[in-house]
MARLUMMI-585020 format. One record per atom (N, C-alpha, C, CB): x, y, z. Coordinates in steps of 0.05 Angstrom, whole numbers, padded with zeros to 5 digits, always signed. Glycine has a CB too. Layout:
BEGIN
XYZ;...
END
This chain:
BEGIN
+00013-00631+00330;+00009-00603+00338;+00015-00585+00314;+00026-00596+00363;-00003-00567+00308;+00001-00549+00286;+00017-00524+00294;-00026-00540+00275;+00035-00516+00277;+00050-00491+00282;+00040-00468+00266;+00079-00496+00276;+00018-00472+00251;+00008-00451+00234;-00006-00430+00251;-00012-00462+00213;+00000-00405+00245;-00012-00382+00259;-00029-00367+00239;+00010-00364+00271;-00052-00358+00248;-00070-00342+00232;-00071-00314+00242;-00099-00355+00231;-00066-00294+00225;-00068-00266+00233;-00091-00253+00218;-00041-00251+00226;-00110-00242+00234;-00133-00230+00223;-00126-00204+00208;-00154-00224+00245;-00140-00198+00187;-00136-00173+00172;-00163-00160+00167;-00121-00178+00145;-00163-00137+00155;-00187-00124+00146;-00190-00125+00115;-00188-00094+00155;-00174-00142+00103;-00173-00144+00074;-00197-00161+00065;-00146-00157+00064;-00213-00150+00046;-00237-00164+00038;-00238-00170+00008;-00261-00147+00045;-00224-00154-00009;-00226-00158-00038;-00201-00172-00048;-00229-00130-00052;-00206-00195-00059;-00184-00212-00069;-00166-00199-00089;-00195-00238-00081;-00178-00184-00108;-00162-00172-00129;-00143-00151-00118;-00180-00159-00150;-00152-00135-00098;-00134-00116-00086;-00111-00130-00070;-00150-00097-00067;-00118-00152-00058;-00097-00168-00044;-00077-00178-00063;-00110-00191-00028;-00086-00189-00086;-00067-00199-00106;-00050-00177-00117;-00083-00213-00129;-00062-00154-00123;-00047-00131-00132;-00026-00123-00113;-00066-00107-00138;-00033-00122-00087;-00014-00114-00066;+00010-00133-00065;-00028-00114-00039;+00004-00159-00066;+00026-00179-00065;+00044-00177-00089;+00014-00207-00064;+00033-00172-00112;+00049-00169-00137;+00066-00144-00135;+00031-00168-00162;+00055-00122-00125;+00070-00097-00122;+00094-00101-00103;+00052-00075-00112;+00091-00119-00084;+00112-00124-00065;+00132-00145-00076;+00100-00134-00039;+00128-00153-00100;+00148-00171-00113;+00142-00201-00110;+00174-00165-00102;+00119-00208-00100;+00112-00236-00097;+00097-00246-00122;+00094-00240-00072;+00097-00272-00125;+00082-00285-00147;+00061-00303-00135;+00101-00301-00166;+00038-00292-00127;+00018-00308-00113;+00006-00329-00132;-00004-00290-00103;+00000-00352-00119;-00014-00374-00133;-00042-00376-00122;+00003-00401-00131;-00062-00375-00139;-00090-00375-00131;-00101-00403-00133;-00106-00356-00147;-00123-00408-00118;-00137-00433-00118;-00137-00445-00090;-00124-00452-00139;-00147-00469-00088;-00146-00484-00063;-00119-00498-00062;-00170-00504-00060;-00099-00484-00052;-00072-00494-00052;-00062-00498-00024;-00053-00475-00067;-00043-00515-00020;-00032-00521+00006;-00006-00506+00011;-00028-00552+00009;-00003-00496+00035;+00022-00485+00043;+00035-00504+00063;+00019-00456+00056;+00062-00503+00064;+00077-00522+00080;+00087-00509+00106;+00100-00534+00064;+00090-00526+00126;+00101-00516+00151;+00118-00538+00164;+00079-00508+00170;+00123-00535+00189;+00141-00553+00205;+00133-00582+00201;+00140-00545+00234;+00153-00599+00197;+00148-00628+00196;+00132-00636+00172;+00135-00637+00220;+00131-00620+00151;+00116-00627+00127;+00086-00623+00130;+00121-00655+00120;+00077-00611+00152;+00048-00606+00156;+00039-00586+00135;+00043-00595+00185;+00014-00589+00127;+00003-00572+00106;-00025-00562+00115;+00000-00587+00080;-00032-00539+00104;-00059-00528+00108;-00068-00514+00082;-00060-00508+00133;-00093-00514+00077;-00104-00503+00052;-00109-00473+00055;-00130-00517+00044;-00101-00458+00034;-00106-00429+00032;-00116-00423+00004;-00080-00413+00038;-00126-00399+00000;-00136-00390-00027;-00114-00377-00043;-00159-00372-00023;-00095-00365-00029;-00072-00351-00043;-00047-00360-00029;-00076-00320-00041;-00028-00372-00045;-00003-00381-00033;+00020-00364-00043;+00002-00411-00042;+00039-00359-00024;+00063-00344-00030;+00087-00360-00021;+00062-00315-00016;+00104-00366-00040;+00129-00380-00033;+00147-00362-00017;+00143-00391-00059;+00164-00374+00000;+00184-00359+00014;+00211-00370+00007;+00179-00360+00045;+00232-00357+00016;+00259-00366+00012;+00267-00388+00032;+00279-00343+00013;+00249-00395+00050;+00254-00414+00071;+00244-00441+00061;+00240-00406+00097;+00262-00459+00056;+00255-00485+00044;+00235-00500+00062;+00281-00502+00041;+00213-00508+00049;+00193-00524+00062;+00172-00507+00077;+00205-00542+00082;+00173-00480+00074;+00154-00462+00087;+00143-00442+00068;+00168-00448+00111;+00116-00439+00068;+00102-00420+00051;+00084-00403+00069;+00085-00435+00030;+00073-00382+00057;+00053-00365+00070;+00028-00366+00052;+00064-00336+00074;+00006-00358+00064;-00018-00356+00048;-00040-00340+00060;-00028-00384+00043;-00060-00335+00045;-00084-00321+00054;-00108-00338+00049;-00087-00293+00041;-00127-00338+00067;-00153-00352+00063;-00175-00336+00076;-00152-00381+00074;-00199-00339+00065;-00222-00325+00075;-00230-00336+00102;-00246-00327+00055;-00236-00318+00120;-00246-00326+00146;-00269-00306+00151;-00224-00324+00170;-00293-00315+00145;-00316-00297+00146;-00315-00278+00122;-00317-00281+00172;-00316-00253+00127;-00315-00232+00106;-00287-00223+00099;-00332-00209+00114;-00267-00230+00115;-00240-00220+00111;-00221-00243+00106;-00231-00203+00135;-00197-00235+00096;-00176-00254+00093;-00158-00255+00117;-00159-00248+00068;-00147-00278+00123;-00127-00280+00145;-00101-00290+00133;-00137-00299+00167;-00079-00280+00145;-00053-00289+00136;-00046-00314+00152;-00032-00266+00141;-00037-00335+00138;-00031-00361+00150;-00003-00368+00144;-00051-00383+00141;+00012-00376+00164;+00040-00385+00160;+00050-00399+00185;+00058-00361+00153;+00070-00415+00182;+00085-00427+00204;+00110-00410+00208;+00092-00458+00199;+00108-00390+00224;+00129-00369+00227;+00154-00381+00240;+00119-00346+00244;+00152-00404+00252;+00176-00416+00265;+00197-00422+00244;+00169-00442+00280;+00189-00427+00219;+00208-00434+00198;+00214-00412+00178;+00198-00458+00184;+00200-00389+00182;+00204-00367+00163;+00220-00346+00178;+00176-00355+00153;+00246-00346+00173;+00264-00330+00188;+00270-00302+00177;+00290-00344+00191;+00264-00298+00151;+00272-00273+00139;+00248-00253+00136;+00283-00278+00112;+00225-00259+00147;+00202-00242+00145;+00190-00238+00173;+00180-00254+00125;+00186-00212+00180;+00173-00205+00205;+00143-00203+00199;+00184-00178+00217;+00127-00220+00211;+00098-00221+00204;+00084-00194+00204;+00084-00239+00223;+00088-00178+00225;+00074-00153+00228;+00083-00133+00206;+00079-00140+00255;+00109-00133+00200;+00120-00115+00179;+00109-00124+00152;+00151-00116+00179;+00109-00149+00147;+00098-00160+00121;+00069-00152+00119;+00102-00190+00120;+00053-00157+00139;+00025-00151+00138;+00020-00121+00134;+00010-00161+00163;+00035-00104+00148;+00033-00075+00144;+00038-00067+00116;+00051-00060+00163;+00059-00079+00103;+00065-00072+00075;+00042-00081+00057;+00092-00086+00067;+00032-00105+00062;+00009-00115+00045;-00015-00097+00048;+00002-00144+00053;-00021-00089+00073;-00044-00072+00077;-00041-00045+00064;-00049-00068+00107;-00017-00034+00064;-00011-00008+00052;-00015-00010+00021;+00017+00002+00059;-00004-00031+00009;-00007-00034-00020;-00035-00041-00028;+00013-00056-00030;-00049-00055-00010;-00078-00061-00014;-00094-00035-00016;-00089-00079+00009;-00088-00016+00003;-00101+00010+00003;-00095+00025-00022;-00093+00026+00028;-00070+00025-00031;-00062+00038-00056;-00078+00027-00079;-00032+00036-00061;-00081+00001-00081;-00096-00012-00102;-00125-00003-00102;-00094-00043-00100;-00137-00002-00078;-00165+00007-00075;-00168+00036-00083;-00174+00002-00046;-00149+00053-00075;-00151+00081-00083;-00148+00084-00113;-00129+00097-00068;-00129+00070-00125;-00126+00072-00154;-00151+00064-00169;-00103+00054-00163;-00164+00042-00160;-00188+00034-00173;-00210+00054-00170;-00198+00007-00162;-00213+00065-00146;-00234+00084-00140;-00230+00110-00156;-00235+00091-00110;-00205+00119-00158;-00199+00143-00173;-00205+00139-00203;-00170+00152-00169;-00197+00117-00213;-00203+00111-00242;-00233+00109-00247;-00189+00085-00250;-00248+00097-00228;-00277+00096-00231;-00290+00123-00231;-00288+00079-00208;-00277+00142-00217;-00288+00169-00215;-00276+00188-00237;-00282+00181-00188;-00261+00176-00256;-00252+00192-00278;-00225+00206-00274;-00272+00212-00285;-00209+00196-00255;-00183+00208-00250;-00161+00190-00261;-00179+00213-00220;-00139+00202-00269;-00115+00187-00276;-00094+00190-00254;-00104+00197-00304;-00079+00169-00249;-00057+00171-00230;-00034+00185-00245;-00048+00142-00219;-00024+00207-00235;-00003+00222-00247;+00024+00213-00236;-00006+00252-00243;+00026+00212-00210;+00051+00203-00197;+00044+00187-00172;+00070+00227-00191;+00063+00171-00165;+00061+00156-00139;+00089+00155-00127;+00049+00126-00143;+00092+00167-00104;+00118+00169-00091;+00118+00154-00065;+00125+00198-00086;+00139+00138-00060;+00143+00125-00034;+00161+00144-00018;+00155+00096-00037;+00151+00155+00003;+00166+00175+00019;+00182+00161+00040;+00147+00195+00031;+00203+00175+00050;+00221+00163+00071;+00206+00154+00096;+00242+00184+00078;+00184+00167+00103;+00169+00160+00127;+00150+00136+00123;+00154+00184+00138;+00154+00122+00100;+00138+00099+00092;+00109+00105+00083;+00136+00080+00116;+00103+00131+00079;+00077+00138+00068;+00080+00138+00037;+00067+00165+00079;+00057+00137+00025;+00056+00137-00004;+00039+00161-00013;+00044+00111-00016;+00051+00178-00030;+00037+00202-00039;+00029+00197-00068;+00056+00227-00037;+00002+00199-00073;-00009+00195-00100;-00020+00221-00110;-00030+00172-00099;-00012+00229-00134;-00024+00253-00147;-00042+00243-00170;-00001+00272-00157;-00066+00254-00170;-00085+00247-00191;-00094+00272-00206;-00110+00232-00178;-00105+00267-00229;-00115+00289-00245;-00140+00278-00259;-00094+00300-00266;-00160+00295-00261;-00185+00286-00275;-00179+00283-00305;-00209+00307-00270;-00189+00261-00315;-00185+00256-00343;-00201+00276-00360;-00195+00227-00350;-00190+00285-00382;-00203+00304-00399;-00214+00289-00423;-00183+00327-00408;-00240+00293-00428;-00252+00279-00451;-00253+00296-00475;-00280+00270-00443;
END
């Protein structure tokens, strides 16, 4: 019996997902890699994230057009899945906004993490 749980997301661009994970302090490993769960069971993901829980990893893999978060949460005690996914989605959005603003000729001037968990980004148009 598998203990791996898959959580659907709206994340579609791999680079923004990798950027988000790095901003959150993770060191994602890319490729067809295996994550570990209960009893040494493994499943393949495209992006693996190590946890502090011995023998347990998390990962993301494509499911159709979007990525899903995959983990055996029974063995991951220090991470709340919904909180983790919300943080990833927020940083993913920041990465997407940064790319879009740069593509439109803007520079990021400041980025503030506010007490209410929102992120305030100030941009300015680049002067040529």
